[in-house]
C-alpha positions in Angstrom: -28.8 26.8 -16.7 -26.2 27.7 -14.2 -24.6 31.2 -14.3 -21.1 29.9 -13.7 -21.3 27.3 -16.4 -23.3 29.0 -19.2 -22.1 28.0 -22.6 -21.9 30.5 -25.4 -22.3 28.0 -28.2 -24.4 25.0 -29.3 -25.8 23.4 -26.1 -28.3 20.7 -25.2 -29.6 19.3 -22.0 -30.6 15.6 -22.5 -32.2 13.6 -19.7 -33.1 10.0 -20.3 -35.3 7.8 -18.1 -35.6 4.0 -18.5 -38.3 2.1 -16.6 -40.7 -0.8 -17.2 -43.1 1.2 -19.3 -41.0 3.4 -21.5 -37.7 5.1 -22.4 -38.2 8.8 -22.1 -36.1 11.7 -23.5 -36.5 15.2 -22.2 -34.4 17.4 -24.3 -33.7 21.2 -24.2 -31.8 22.7 -27.2 -30.6 26.3 -27.6 -31.2 27.8 -31.0 -27.5 27.5 -32.0 -27.8 23.7 -31.5 -31.1 23.6 -33.5 -29.7 25.6 -36.4 -26.8 23.1 -36.6 -29.1 20.0 -37.0 -32.2 21.2 -38.9 -32.9 23.9 -41.5 -36.0 25.8 -40.4 -36.0 29.5 -41.4 -37.2 32.0 -38.7 -38.4 35.5 -39.2 -36.2 36.5 -36.2 -33.0 34.4 -35.9 -33.0 35.1 -32.1 -36.5 33.8 -31.4 -39.2 31.3 -32.4 -42.4 32.8 -33.5 -45.8 31.2 -32.5 -46.5 30.4 -36.2 -43.1 28.7 -36.4 -43.7 26.3 -33.5 -45.3 23.5 -35.5 -42.8 23.6 -38.3 -39.9 23.6 -35.9 -41.4 20.8 -33.9 -42.0 18.6 -36.9 -38.5 19.2 -38.2 -36.9 18.3 -34.8 -39.0 15.2 -34.4 -38.2 14.0 -37.9 -34.5 14.6 -37.4 -34.4 12.7 -34.1 -36.7 9.9 -35.3 -34.6 9.3 -38.4 -31.1 9.7 -36.8 -31.5 8.5 -33.2 -32.3 5.0 -32.3 -33.6 3.2 -29.2 -33.2 -0.6 -29.4 -34.7 -2.6 -26.5 -33.5 -6.2 -26.2 -32.5 -6.1 -29.8 -35.8 -4.6 -31.1 -36.0 -1.0 -32.5 -38.7 1.1 -30.8 -40.5 3.9 -32.6 -40.8 7.2 -30.7 -44.0 9.0 -29.7 -44.1 12.8 -29.6 -45.0 13.7 -26.0 -44.3 17.4 -25.6 -43.0 20.6 -27.1 -42.6 24.2 -25.8 -40.5 27.3 -26.0 -39.7 28.7 -22.5 -39.3 32.4 -22.2 -35.7 33.4 -22.1 -34.3 35.1 -19.0 -32.9 38.3 -20.5 -31.1 39.1 -17.3 -28.6 36.3 -18.4 -27.9 37.8 -21.8 -24.6 39.3 -20.8 -23.3 35.8 -20.3 -23.5 35.2 -24.1 -21.4 38.0 -25.6 -20.7 36.1 -28.9 -24.0 34.6 -29.9 -26.5 36.4 -27.7 -30.1 35.2 -27.7 -29.3 32.3 -30.1 -27.3 30.7 -27.2 -29.7 31.7 -24.5 -33.1 30.9 -26.0 -34.1 27.2 -25.5 -36.6 24.9 -27.1 -37.8 21.9 -25.1 -39.2 18.6 -26.5 -40.2 15.2 -25.1 -39.9 11.8 -26.8 -41.3 8.6 -25.4 -40.4 5.1 -26.6 -43.2 2.8 -25.1 -42.2 -0.7 -23.9 -44.2 -3.9 -23.5 -42.0 -5.5 -20.9 -39.3 -4.4 -18.5 -36.1 -4.2 -20.5 -32.9 -6.1 -20.0 -30.8 -3.9 -22.3 -31.3 -0.6 -24.1 -29.0 0.6 -26.9 -29.2 4.4 -27.2 -27.9 5.9 -30.5 -27.6 9.7 -30.7 -27.0 11.3 -34.1 -27.4 15.1 -33.7 -23.9 16.7 -33.4 -23.8 20.3 -34.6 -20.5 22.0 -35.4 -18.9 24.8 -33.5 -15.7 26.8 -34.0 -13.3 26.3 -31.2 -11.1 29.3 -30.5 -7.6 28.7 -31.9 -8.8 25.7 -34.1 -8.6 25.9 -37.9 -11.7 23.7 -38.4 -15.1 23.3 -36.9 -15.5 20.6 -34.2 -18.6 18.5 -33.6 -20.2 19.1 -30.2 -20.3 16.2 -27.8 -23.6 15.6 -26.0 -23.7 14.6 -22.4 -26.9 13.1 -21.0 -28.2 12.3 -17.6 -29.5 8.7 -17.4 -31.8 7.4 -14.7 -32.6 3.7 -14.8 -33.6 1.1 -12.2 -33.0 3.6 -9.3 -29.5 4.5 -10.4 -28.3 7.7 -12.1 -25.2 8.4 -14.2 -23.9 10.8 -16.8 -23.2 9.4 -20.2 -21.6 10.9 -23.3 -22.4 10.8 -27.0 -19.9 11.9 -29.6 -19.4 11.5 -33.4 -16.7 8.9 -32.7 -18.8 7.0 -30.1 -22.5 7.8 -30.7 -23.9 4.8 -28.9 -24.4 3.8 -25.3 -25.7 0.4 -24.2 -27.5 0.2 -20.8 -27.8 -3.2 -19.1 -30.2 -4.0 -16.3 -28.3 -4.5 -13.1 -28.1 -7.9 -11.4 -30.7 -8.6 -8.7 -28.2 -8.2 -5.8 -28.3 -4.9 -3.9 -26.0 -2.0 -4.9 -24.4 -2.1 -1.5 -21.1 -4.0 -1.4 -19.3 -5.3 1.7 -22.3 -4.7 3.9 -22.0 -4.9 7.7 -21.3 -8.4 9.1 -23.7 -9.9 11.7 -23.3 -8.7 15.2 -21.0 -10.4 17.7 -22.8 -12.2 20.4 -23.6 -9.8 23.3 -21.4 -10.8 26.2 -22.8 -12.2 29.4 -22.3 -9.3 31.9 -21.8 -10.3 35.5 -22.3 -7.9 38.5 -19.0 -8.8 40.1 -19.6 -6.6 43.2 -22.9 -8.5 44.0 -21.3 -11.8 43.2 -18.4 -11.1 45.5 -20.7 -10.0 48.3 -22.7 -13.2 48.1 -19.6 -15.3 48.0 -18.2 -13.5 51.1 -21.5 -14.1 53.0 -21.4 -17.8 52.0 -17.9 -18.2 53.4 -18.9 -16.4 56.6 -21.9 -18.6 57.0 -19.8 -21.8 56.6 -17.6 -20.6 59.4 -20.5 -19.4 61.6 -22.2 -22.8 61.5 -19.4 -24.5 63.2 -19.2 -21.8 66.0 -22.9 -21.1 66.6 -24.4 -24.5 66.5 -27.7 -25.4 64.8 -30.1 -23.0 66.7 -27.8 -20.0 66.6 -26.9 -20.6 63.0 -30.6 -20.7 61.9 -31.3 -17.4 63.8 -28.3 -15.8 62.1 -29.2 -17.2 58.7 -32.8 -15.7 58.9 -31.1 -12.3 59.3 -28.2 -12.7 56.9 -30.2 -13.9 53.9 -32.6 -10.9 53.5 -29.8 -8.4 54.2 -27.5 -10.0 51.6 -30.3 -10.1 49.0 -31.1 -6.3 49.6 -27.4 -5.4 49.3 -26.9 -7.6 46.2 -29.8 -5.9 44.5 -28.6 -2.4 45.4 -25.1 -3.1 44.0 -26.1 -5.1 40.9 -25.2 -2.2 38.6 -21.7 -1.8 40.1 -18.7 -3.6 38.6 -20.5 -5.2 35.7 -18.1 -6.9 33.3 -18.3 -9.7 30.8 -17.7 -13.2 31.8 -14.5 -14.1 29.9 -15.7 -17.6 28.8 -18.8 -16.1 27.1 -17.5 -13.1 25.3 -14.8 -12.3 22.7 -12.2 -9.7 23.1 -12.2 -6.1 21.7 -11.2 -5.7 18.1 -7.7 -4.4 17.3 -7.2 -1.3 15.2 -6.9 -3.2 11.9 -10.1 -5.2 12.5 -12.0 -2.0 13.6 -11.0 -0.2 10.4 -12.1 -3.3 8.3 -15.5 -3.0 9.9 -15.7 0.8 9.4 -14.6 1.0 5.8 -17.6 -0.7 4.1 -20.1 1.0 6.4 -18.7 4.4 5.4 -18.6 3.6 1.7 -22.2 2.4 1.7 -23.4 5.8 2.9 -22.7 7.1 -0.7 -23.7 3.9 -2.5 -27.2 4.2 -1.0 -27.7 7.4 -3.0 -27.2 5.5 -6.3 -30.9 4.8 -5.8 -33.4 7.6 -6.7 -36.4 6.7 -4.5 -36.4 8.1 -0.9 -37.8 4.9 0.7 -35.2 2.7 -1.0 -32.4 5.1 -0.1 -33.5 5.0 3.6 -33.6 1.2 3.5 -30.1 1.1 2.1 -28.7 3.7 4.5 -30.2 1.7 7.4 -27.8 -1.1 6.6 -24.9 1.2 7.7 -26.4 3.9 9.9 -28.4 3.6 13.1 -30.9 5.6 15.1 -31.4 9.3 14.8 -28.2 9.6 12.8 -30.1 8.1 9.8 -32.2 11.2 9.2 -29.3 13.5 9.7 -27.0 11.8 7.2 -29.9 11.4 4.7 -30.6 15.1 4.7 -27.0 16.2 4.7 -25.9 13.9 1.8 -29.0 14.7 -0.2 -28.3 18.4 0.1 -24.8 17.7 -1.0 -25.9 15.8 -4.1 -28.6 18.4 -5.1 -26.3 21.3 -5.3 -28.2 24.4 -4.1 -25.1 26.6 -4.6 -25.2 25.6 -8.3 -28.8 26.1 -9.1 -30.0 22.7 -8.1 -27.6 20.8 -10.4 -27.4 17.0 -9.8 -24.1 15.5 -8.6 -23.5 11.8 -8.9 -20.8 10.1 -6.9 -18.1 8.4 -9.0 -15.6 7.4 -6.3 -15.2 7.4 -2.6 -11.6 6.8 -1.5 -10.7 6.4 2.2 -7.3 8.1 2.5 -6.5 7.5 6.2 -8.2 6.0 9.2 -7.1 6.0 12.8 -8.9 4.2 15.6 -9.0 6.5 18.6 -10.8 4.4 21.2 -12.2 0.9 21.5 -14.5 -0.1 24.4 -18.0 -1.3 25.3 -21.3 0.5 25.7 -23.2 0.3 29.0 -25.1 -2.6 27.5 -21.8 -4.5 27.0 -21.6 -4.2 23.2 -18.4 -3.2 21.4 -18.0 0.4 20.3 -15.1 2.3 18.8 -14.3 5.7 17.4 -12.5 6.2 14.1 -11.0 9.5 12.8 -11.2 9.2 9.0 -10.0 11.3 6.0 -11.5 10.5 2.6 -12.1 12.0 -0.8 -15.3 12.1 -2.8 -15.2 12.6 -6.5 -18.4 13.2 -8.4 -19.9 14.5 -11.7 -22.1 17.6 -11.7 -24.6 17.6 -14.5 -26.6 20.5 -15.7 -27.6 22.1 -19.0 -25.8 20.1 -21.6 -22.6 19.3 -19.9 -20.9 17.9 -16.8 -17.8 18.7 -14.8 -16.1 17.0 -11.9 -16.2 18.0 -8.3 -13.8 16.7 -5.7 -14.1 17.2 -1.9 -11.9 15.9 0.8 -13.4 15.4 4.3 -12.2 14.6 7.8 -14.6 13.4 10.5 -14.8 11.2 13.6 -17.3 8.3 13.5 -18.5 6.1 16.3 -19.3 2.6 15.3 -21.2 0.2 17.6 -23.0 -3.2 17.7 -26.7 -3.0 17.5 -29.2 -5.9 17.2 -29.0 -5.6 13.4 -25.2 -5.7 13.2 -22.4 -3.1 13.0 -23.7 0.4 12.5 -22.4 4.0 12.5 -24.1 5.6 15.5 -22.3 9.0 15.6 -20.6 11.4 13.3 -18.7 14.7 13.8 -17.4 16.3 10.6 -14.2 18.2 11.4 -13.2 19.8 8.1 -13.7 19.7 4.3 -11.6 20.8 1.3 -13.0 21.4 -2.1 -11.1 21.8 -5.4 -13.4 23.4 -7.9 -13.1 23.5 -11.7 -10.8 26.5 -11.6 -8.5 24.8 -9.1 -9.4 27.1 -6.2 -9.1 25.4 -2.9 -11.4 26.3 0.0 -11.2 24.7 3.4 -12.1 24.9 7.0 -14.3 23.4 9.7 -17.7 22.5 8.3 -19.7 21.3 11.3 -22.8 19.5 10.1 -21.5 19.2 6.5 -22.3 16.0 4.7 -20.2 13.0 5.6 
């Protein structure tokens, strides 16, 4: 539970995993939540005694088994009890719960598993446990909504159950990759011509034509034996000078509009790659937009941004990436002759931060310069320099400034 988001009321942390073998619920309730859905007397209202574990576990299991429902491809699945424990409360946090004290702090954890025979196409999740709480200023009690963190088929999202809408239906995604608008195939590498060497050879040929007429056959042959090796040596020494594409075999440089249309999907796909939850799959998805050593850098920076260390390890899922402004600074070619350009971009990332029982939004605005270039696999981002970031937190406080090395 995070200090800055502790809830002094009924609270639940629900995490659901859907895979080919099972649907799994890992649930943590505080005692206030439990007292609102089952009636199990305790010797101490602020704690659960060892002798009360079994009674409480049976009551919670019966409540969730009877009221909740997991329907897989139209068939109801019966839950299996897979775990129960009462973690020791951290009394250092008690001051965060001035109204309800230990009943809001103390948690009870249980695990339910719904075994599957085949990989599901759809899963309907019905949640029934909604305890009441008194909202300050309200005349009546209000049912508590329950947020849940759902991980399925490599994608993660926050879902909400309420008395008015107690059901969520998950559908297996289509077979196509999560990435949209992936990088187009590379343009053909232009034919580079060493124009200095070509010009030198052409000049020697012109001189030789003129010399043949003046020197006669014998003199011309002697002069030719000297000119050819000297010309070859000079041509080799100057082959790296004045290299430029042969116009008939290369296309021109992209304009600003075309460069931005290349950059936009590459940039958006950086975040789409993290919809997956397996490191190897994330790397493979990132490699479709990022090239070389930058791949590791961006993976580590974005991962640290999504697993929020400053909020106790809470998970942030990206809801929207919006490119606000893009400006093409330079367009040119690499030394290999491939097209390369630099874009200064400003964009906003909106995400949902999920932790014990609830979620809240996080929005950060970034500005950075990106270098995009052709590589054998296609267009890729090959360089990134983050210039600044701005964050508006839940209280509306804005913090900004250069954040060198921050996540893109």
